[in-house]
N, C-alpha and C positions, 0 to 999 in steps of 0.2 A: 170603213168609215174614212171620210176625207179629213186630211190634216188641216189644222188652222194655218193661216198665213200670218207672217209677221212683217210689219212695215216699219222702216226706220227713216226719220226725217231730220234734217239739220237746217236751222235758220240762223244766219249770221247777221247780227245787227251792229250798230255803231258802238254799243255799250256792253253787249253780251252775246254769247253763243249758246244756243239751246238745242239739245238733241232729245228725241223722244221715240218710244216704240209703241206701236198699236198692234193689237191682235184682231184678226178678222176671221170669223167662223165661216163655215161653208154656207151658212144661211145668210151671210152678209152682215151679221152683227159685229160692230166695231167698238173696241174698248181700248183704253189706255190707262196704264198704271205706273209706268216708269218714265221719268224725265230727269235730265241732268243739265246744268247750266254752268258756265264760267263767265264771270264779268271781266272786262278788260277796258283799257283806255289807250287810245292813240294807235292801236294796231289796225283798226278799221276807221277810215275817215269818210264820212258821208255815205256809208254803206259799201264802200269799196275797200277791199283788203289791201293794206299797205305793207304790213310785215307778215309775209307768207309763213315764215318759220314759226313765229309765235302762235299764229292762229292754227297752224298745222298741229303743234304740240297740244293746244287746247282741245282740238277736235279729237285727237288720239286719246287724251285722258277721258273725255266725255264718253267715247265709244267703249273704252275699256271698263269704265264704271257701269255702263248699261249692260255690257256682257256679263259682269259679275251679278247683276240683278236677275238676269234671266237664265243663267247657267248655260250659255251658248256662245256662238261666234257670229258676229255681224259680218255678212259677206258683201252687202251693197247698201247704199243709202239714196234717198231722194233729197236733192239739194234745192233750197229756195234761192231765187234770184231777185234781188232788189238793190237799190242804190240811187245815187244822185242823178246819173245820166239816163235812167230808165224813163221812157216816155212813149207815147203813141204817135204814129204818123199815118195819116189817111192815104190810102192808095185805092185807085179805081181801075177796073179792067172791063172792057166791052168786048163782046164776041158775037158774031153772027152765027146762027145755028140753023140746021135744017128743020123746017116746020113740020115735017112728016114724022119725025122721031121724037119721043119724049126726052126731056132733059134728065140726065142720069147723075148719080152721085159721083161717078168717076169724072164726068165732065166738070162738075163743080170743083172737085179737088184740083184738077189740072188748071182751071182758071185762077183759083186762089193761089196756086203755086206760081203762076205767072206774075202775081203781084209782087213777088220778092225778086224778080229778075233784074229790076233796076236798083242797084245798091244805093244806100243813103250814105253820104260822105261821112267818113270817120265813125260810122256806127255799124253794129252787127244786128241782124234781126234775131231775136230770141223767141218770138212767138207770133202767131197770126190769129187775129180774132175777127171773124166776119161781122160786119155791121148792118148791111142791108142788101137785099136782092131785088132786081127789077127784071121782069120778063115783058118784052115789048113795051118798056117804059112804065110799066105798072108795078108798084112795090108789092112784094110778097114775102111772107115769112119763111116759106119753104118751096123753092122752085122745082124740086125733084118730082118727076112725073108730069109736069106741065108741058104744054106745047107752045112754041113761039118761034119767031124768026131772029130774035136777038135777046141777049141776056147781059145784064150789067151787075157786077158785084163790087160793093164797096167794103174794104177791109181795113182794120186797124193793124198796122205793123207795130209790134212792140219791140223797140230798139234800145240799144245801150252802147256805150263806148266799149271797144274791144277788150280793154283792160278788166272790165267787170267780170266777164265770163272766163277770160284767160287766167286770172288769178284764182278763180274757183276751181278750174281744171288743175292748176298747180297744187292746190290744197289736197287733192284726192290722189296724189302720187305716193302716199305712204302705205298703200296696200288695200284699202277698202275703196272700191270704185264707186262713182256716182251712177246709179241706175238711170236717172233722168234728172233734168232741171225743170223746176216749176216756178213760174213767175208768181212771187208771193202775193202781191196785191190782188191779182186775178183769182188766185186760190181762195183768199179771204172773202172776196166779193161773192164768189160762187157758193161758198159754204154758209155765210151768215146773212146775206141779203135775201129777202123774200121776193117772190115773183111780182108782187104788187110794188115793192120798192123799185125794182128795175123797170117796170112798166110805166109807173106814174112819174118817175124821175127822182133820182137820189144822188147824193154825193157821199162817197166813202172817204173819210179823212183819217189817215193813219199817221199820227204825230209821234215820231220816234225821238231818239236822242239828238241826232244831227240832221235828219231829213223829215219832211212831211210829204207823204204821197197822197195825191188826190185822184180818185177815179169817179167819173161821172157816167151814170146810166140813164137811158131814156128809151121808151118804147121797147123795153126788153133787151136792149143791147148796149154794150160799152161804146161810148162815143168819144171819150177823152180820158187820157191818163198822163199825169205829169208828176215829177218828183221835185220838190222845193228843197234847196240847201239850208233849211232852217228847222230847228227842233228844240226840244226841251233843254238840251245842254247849252244852247245859246243864252237862255235865260240865266242859267247858273253862272256862266262865264261873265255875263254883264255884272252880276252881283260881285263876283270874285274880283274883277278888274276895278269896278267902281268903288268898292269898299275895302280893297286891299286885304282880302282874306283868302285862305286856301279853298280850292275847289270843293273839297269835302264839306267844309263849313258852309259854303254858299249853297250847296245842294241841300243840306239839312235845314238851313234857314228857309229855303224855298218851300220845302215840304211841310214845314211846321207853321206856316201862315195860313189862316183859315181861308181868306179870299184876297190874295195879293193883287188881284186885278182891279181892286177898288181902294187905292192907297189912302184916300181921304177918310175912310172908315176903319182903317187898320189901327189897332191899339199900338201906341208908341212904347212897345215893350222891347227888351233886349234878349235876343236869342244867340247864345254862344258868342256874346260880345258884339253882336251886330244889331243895329236898330231895325226892327221889323218894318217900320214905315219907310225908311230910306231904301231898304231892299225892295219893297213893293213898288217903288217908283221905277226902278230898273226893270223889274219883272213885267209890270203893266205896259211899259213902253215897247219892249221887245215883242210881247204877246200881241199887241196891237198891230205891229208890222206883219207878224205871221198871219193873223186873221185877214188883214188887207190882201195879202198874197193869195190866200185861199179863196177869197171872194173874186179875185181877178181871174181865177181859173174858169169861172162860169163864162165870162166875156171871151176868154181865149178859146173856149169850146164852142162859142156861138150859141149859147143857151141863155134864154131870158131868166131873170130871177124867179119868175113865177112858173118856169118850166121844171123846177126841181121842188119836190114836196117835202123832202127830209134830208137831214145830214146825219150820217152814222159815224160816230167818233170812236176810234180805237187807238191803241198804242200807249207807251209809257207816259207820254206827255198829256194824255187824256185825263189823267188823275189830278192835274193842276186845279187847285181850288178856284171855282168860279168860271172855269173855261167854258163849260157847257152853256151857262147863262150868257156869257159875253158873246159867244158865237151867235146865239139866237138874236140878241139885241142888235148886233152889227149887221148880219147878213139877212135877217128877217125870215129865216127858215127854221122850222122846228128841228131840234137836235136831240138825239138819244145816244146812249152808250151802246156799243155793240156787245153781243153775247157770244160765248163759245159755240162752235158748230153743234147744232142739235143732233146730227147724225153720229156724233162721237160720245160714247159713254165714258166719263172720267171717273175711274174707280178709286182714285187717291185724292182725298179732300185737300191735302197739302199742296197739290199742284193745280187744283181747280180754280185758277185765277185768270182774270182777263188779260194779264200781261203776257200770257202764253198763247194768245189767240192765233198768232201767225203760225207757230209750229203745229198747233192742233189742226189748223186749216190745211197745212201741207200734208199731214197724215191722212186727213179725210179725202183730199184730192188724190193722193197716191194710192189709196185703197181702191179708188175707181179705176185707176190706170194699170195697176199691177196685173199681169196675165194670170189666168187660172193655173194653179199648181206651182207658181213661183213664190219665193219668200226671200226676205232680207236677212234671215237668221237661221243658222244651223244649230239646233239644240244638241247639247252633249248627250251621248248615248252610253248607257251602262249595261254590261252583260249580266244576266241573271245566272245563278248557280244551276246545277243539274236538277231535273225534275223527274218524278216517278209516276208512271201511269197507274200502277197497282198499289197494294199496301206496302208500307215500308218494310225492309228486311229486318229480322230480329237483331237486336243489338247484341254483340258478342259479350260473353261473361268477362268481367275484369280479371286480369291476371296480376297476382301480387308480384311486385318487383323482387328479383333475387338479391339476397344480401351477399356482399363480397366476402370471400373466405378470409378468415383471420390469419395473419402471418404466423408461422411456427418458428420457434427458436431452436437452433441447432444445438444438440447435446454435445458437450466436449468429449473427444475420444479418450479412452483409457490408455495411459502410457505404460509401456513394458518395462521390466527391470533393467534391460540393456539401455533403453532410452534414458532412464533416470540416471544411470552411472555415466553415460556419455555427456549429459548436461553438466554433471558435477565436475567431470574432468575439464570441460571447456571453461568453466568458471574459475578453476584453480589456475589454469594457464593464463587467463586474462589478468588475474591478480599479480602473477609474476611479471608480466609485461609492464604493468603499471608501476611496480617497485623499481624496475630497471630504468624507467624514464625519470625517476626522481634522482 
C-alpha cells in the first residue's frame, strides 16, 4: 500500500505568519487538519521581511508546534512569495521555425526560457506565466503539434526586487529548507477562480494589512499583476494618528463599526473612548483612495471596464464593513467574496476561515507540484515487541521467595576453674595498684 504524502506550506504576511500541513492520499484526496500562526508587527513591511531573526524564530516555533501535532519531523516546506515589489512584466519572443516539422513542447519551453534572457533592471524573475501563442500570426491556445513557419509567444514575467526572495532564502537557513517557492497570488487564482471567471474576465483583489495585490485575467490567461503599497493597516493608522489613540484601540474601533464607509449614517457612539463617526471619516477617506488605485489597474492593464465581469475579493481587509458594496458602486463591477479552495478538505472547523485562503491555496498548489513518493514530513517510527507465530508458551509456575535465615546468638563459652582463679588474682592485683596511687 502506498504511503500518504504530507505537504507543508508557509505564508508570510505583513501582520502574521501562517504554517499548515496537508495530507495527500495515493488517490489524490487532499485534506488539512493542522495550522499554526503567529502575529507580528513591523518585522515585515509591505510583505518584505525586515527583521530576519525575528521572523526566523517565529517560523521555527510554528514548525515545532506543527511537528508536535503530527508526531513527526518536518524536512522541507513550500514557501509563498508575495510583497510590494511583485508585479508582471510583458515579454514577447518571435521565432522562425521549419514548416515541415510540428511544433514541440521542447521548442515552446526553449522559447519561453528566452523571454527571461533580458534582465529587468533591479528585479529578479520569480515565475513565468504564458499569456498567448501565435502560429503564423494566428492566435492559438495550444501550438504543440501545429505546423507553421513562425511562432510568437507572449509571456508575463513575474518579477520582484532581489531583497524579496533573498530574505526568504535567509529565513530558511535554520535547518528546514524550502522545497520550492510559489507566487502566492498566482496560487490563489489557480485554486479559487473558475474557468468562466478567467475566460470572461475577472479581477482578483487580495487586500492585506499593508499591500493590496490585483491580478487580472481575460480569455483564460493572466494579463496583469500588480501589488499596491496600501492595505487595511493604513486605515488603522489614519485613525490612530488622527485621533491620537494606540494602534490596538484604532484597530478595535475599525472592526466594531458596522459600515465605516458611510460616515453620514454612522451612529455617533463612543467605542473605547473614540467617536465612531470621527473614525469613520478617516476610514472612508483612505478606503476611497485604495478603491481608486484598484480601479486604475484596469487602465494600466489596457482592459476596458466592461472587459471584466467580476471582482473576487479576499484578504484580511476584505472583512471591512461595507467594502464589497463600495467596490461595486465605484467600479461598477459585481463583487463577491472568495472561498477556500474546493480541492482541499478542511477537517478542523476552527481553521476553516477565509483569512487562511492564501496558505490553503499554497498547500493545494504544492500538492500538484510534489513528485510522487516525496513528502515534507518524516513520521516518528516505533518498534513493536516480539511476536509469536504459534501458541504462547506455558507460563512458568510462580516460585515463592526464600525467606532470609534468622541470625543465631552465640552461646557464651563455659569458663574452667583455673580461668576463674586467674581472673580473681588479676582483680586483687588491680586493687593494690589503685591503693598505691592514693
